[in-house]
N, C-alpha and C positions, 0 to 999 in steps of 0.2 A: 557548442552543445548547451542545450537548455532543457531543463525538466521543471515544469511548474505544477506543483500540487495544489489542490483545492479540496474543499469539502469537510475539513475538520471543524470541530466545535465542541460545545458542551452538550452532553446527553446523559439521561438518567440510566442507571443500571437496567439492563434488559432491552434497552433501545437499540436503534440502528443508525448507521451512517454509511455513506458511500463516498470514498475518496476517489479523486480523478487526478491523472498526471498526463499533461500534454507535453509531448517531446518534439524537439526540433534540432536541426543542426547535425544530424547523423542519420544513417539508414535504419530507421526504427524497425522496419519489417525484418531486418536481418538479425536482430538481437533478442535474446531472452531478456526478460525484465523481472524485477522483484520489488517487493515492499519490505522495508525494515522499520523497526521502531526502537526508540530509546526512552526508557522511563528514568525519572530522576534517580541518580545513585546506582543505576544498573548499566550493564553493558548493552551495546546495540544487539538486537535480535532480529534475524531474518524471519519474517512471518509467512511470506508466500512468494512463490516464483512461478513464471509461466514461460513456456518456450516461444520461439519467434513466431510460430504459426498459431499458437494458442492451443495446440492439441494436447499438451501435457501441463499439469500444474502440480505444485508441491506445497505442503503446508507444515508449519511448526505444529507440534502436538498441542501446544497451548491454544491454538486457534482452530484446529481441525474440526469441521462440522459447523463452525460459526462464521468463518470468513470465506469469501469467494473472490479469487482473482480472475480477471478477464481482460481482454484487450480488443480494440477495434483498430486494425491496421490501416483502414481507410482514413481514420481520424488521427492517427499517431497518438493514440491515447490508451493508457492502461488504467484499470479500475480496481478498487478493493471494496467489495461490499462486506460490511461488518454488521452482523446480527448478534442478538443476545449479549450485548456488551457488558463487560464486568469492570469493576474499578481497577483491576490489574491490567486492563487494556490501555489505561491512561499512558500517554507518552507523545513524543514527537514522531510522526510517521514520515518516512522518506521513500521517495521513488528512486530506484536504483537501476542504472544501466551500466554495462561494462565500461562505458566511456565517461561516466560521471553520475552525479546524484543531484536531486533537487534540494531546495532550502528547507523543506520539511513543513508539515502542517500539524498543528497541535490538536490532539484528541483528549478530551477530559471526560471521564465517566464518573459522575457523582450525583448524589441526590441532594 
């Protein structure tokens, strides 16, 4: 099982980033996927999830209306579009599958 995240970085408040996660080693199209994040000194928080077909999504209240999760089952890839970023969105973002998780990608929101 391999989940490789990319797209993190430093962005100013109000900016946008898109995270990508390429999956391999398991039947990606059969599984729901999610993104979680962990900020320094805080517990890990699930921010978004998507069903195997992509038909349904769910978001944490803290990101609702600003983040969008999507997937491309032809590319075994799940995305997290993040808009109107705030300093409190800073953290390590992880791509999560029922069979494993990625190494994480750092997102820093700062002026």
